[in-house]
C-alpha positions as CSV (number, residue, x, y, z in Angstrom):
1,M,24.6,5.7,0.0
2,L,21.0,5.5,1.7
3,D,19.9,7.2,5.1
4,N,19.9,4.9,8.4
5,I,16.6,4.2,8.9
6,T,15.2,4.4,12.8
7,P,11.6,3.8,12.5
8,S,9.0,4.5,15.3
9,T,5.7,3.5,14.8
10,T,1.9,3.9,16.7
11,Q,-1.6,2.4,15.3
12,K,-4.8,2.8,17.0
13,G,-7.3,1.7,15.2
14,N,-7.3,2.1,11.9
15,K,-4.2,4.9,11.9
16,M,-0.7,3.6,11.4
17,E,1.7,6.1,12.1
18,L,5.9,5.6,10.9
19,T,8.6,8.5,11.4
20,I,11.9,8.0,9.8
21,N,15.0,10.3,10.7
22,S,16.1,11.4,7.2
23,K,19.5,12.2,7.4
24,T,19.3,13.4,3.5
25,L,16.3,15.5,3.8
26,G,17.8,16.9,7.2
27,Q,14.1,16.4,8.9
28,P,12.4,13.2,10.1
29,V,9.5,11.8,7.5
30,T,6.2,10.8,8.8
31,F,3.9,8.4,7.0
32,S,0.5,8.0,8.2
33,R,-2.6,6.5,7.4
34,P,-5.1,8.6,8.9
35,G,-8.2,6.4,7.3
36,N,-8.6,2.5,5.9
37,Q,-6.1,3.2,2.8
38,Y,-4.4,6.4,2.1
39,I,-0.8,7.2,3.0
40,Y,0.5,10.4,2.9
41,W,3.6,11.9,4.0
42,D,4.5,14.3,6.6
43,I,7.5,16.4,4.0
44,N,5.9,19.7,4.0
45,G,4.8,20.9,7.9
46,Q,1.5,19.4,7.0
47,P,0.3,16.0,8.8
48,G,-2.5,13.9,7.5
49,T,-4.4,14.7,4.8
50,L,-2.6,18.4,4.7
51,G,0.8,16.5,4.0
52,K,1.9,15.2,0.6
53,Q,0.4,11.9,-0.5
54,P,3.5,10.0,-1.8
55,T,2.9,8.4,-5.5
56,H,5.0,5.7,-7.2
57,L,6.5,5.9,-11.1
58,G,3.2,6.7,-13.5
59,G,1.4,8.2,-10.9
60,A,-0.9,5.4,-8.9
61,T,-1.2,7.1,-5.0
62,L,0.6,4.6,-2.4
63,T,-2.6,2.9,-0.3
64,Y,-2.4,0.2,2.2
65,S,-5.4,-1.1,3.1
66,G,-4.6,-4.2,5.8
67,D,-3.9,-3.9,9.3
68,D,-0.7,-5.3,9.5
69,E,1.9,-3.0,10.9
70,N,4.6,-4.5,9.7
71,E,3.4,-4.6,6.4
72,F,2.5,-0.8,6.8
73,K,6.4,-0.4,7.8
74,R,7.7,-2.7,4.2
75,I,5.4,-0.5,2.0
76,C,6.6,2.9,3.5
77,R,10.0,2.4,3.9
78,N,10.2,0.9,0.4
79,W,8.6,4.0,-1.3
80,Y,11.0,6.3,0.6
81,R,13.8,4.3,-0.3
82,S,12.8,4.8,-3.9
83,Y,12.4,8.2,-3.2
84,I,15.5,9.1,-2.1
85,R,17.5,7.2,-5.1
86,E,15.2,9.0,-7.1
87,M,16.2,11.7,-5.8
88,Q,19.4,11.4,-5.9
89,N,19.9,10.2,-9.5
90,A,17.6,13.1,-10.8
């Protein structure tokens, strides 16, 4: 069973942020887009560009260059769910 996702988002200019309270990982996970395209997630206690860049299978970096907050949330949630499934099946 996947985590219950309780998102909270903020958007300031180009910056977007989504926090998921992860029961599986035992900590909140924050996705952020500090610039215009690259998405990062705070999984190691280092937010923003010092955090980890999530990648798709095959190594492509997770990105979003639009301004639609709902689309940003959808992309992050879908990646997070996929990550948790992979982690549980490993």
